N, C-alpha and C positions, 0 to 999 in steps of 0.2 A: 901354362901359368894357372889355368883354372883348377887343375887337379891339385896344385900346391895349396891353394886356399881351402879346397875341400878337405885335404888331409889335416891342415891346421884346425879346422872346425871339428873334425873327428877326434883329434887329440883332446879337445876341450868338451867333448860329448855334445856339441851343438849340431854338428852335421850328421846326416844319416850314415851309418857304418856300411862297409862293403861286405855283402853277404858271402862273397867268395874268399875273403881274407882268412888265413889260418888262425886257429884259436888256441895256440899253444901258450904255455906259461912264459916262455922266453919272449914271445912277441908282446904279451901283455906287459912284461917288465920293461921292454924296450919302449913301448908307448908311454909308460909311466915316467921313465927317465926323460923322454922327449918333452912330455907335458911339463915336468918340473923345470927343465932348462928353458922352455919358452916363457914360463911364468917368471923365472928369475931374470931373464932378459928384459921382459916388460917392466918389472920392478926397477931394474937398473936404469932403463930409459927414463922412467918417471922421475927417479931421483936426480938424474943428470939434468933434466929439463927444469925441475924445481930449483936446483942449485944455480943454474944459469939464469933463471928468471929472478931469483933473489939478488944476484950479483949486480943486475942493472937496475 
C-alpha cells in the first residue's frame, strides 16, 4: 500500500523518483498518460461532489 502512494506522488513530481527506473521515451509517455488520467479523475470527483452538495 505504501508503494502505491509513493508512485502517485512520483507521477505528480512530489515524491522522490526511483533512481533504478528505466528512462526511456515510452516510460515517460506512460507516466504522462497516467498523470493525465489521475488529474481527470480528481476533477471528475470534485465535480460530482459539488453537484451533490448543490442538490441538497
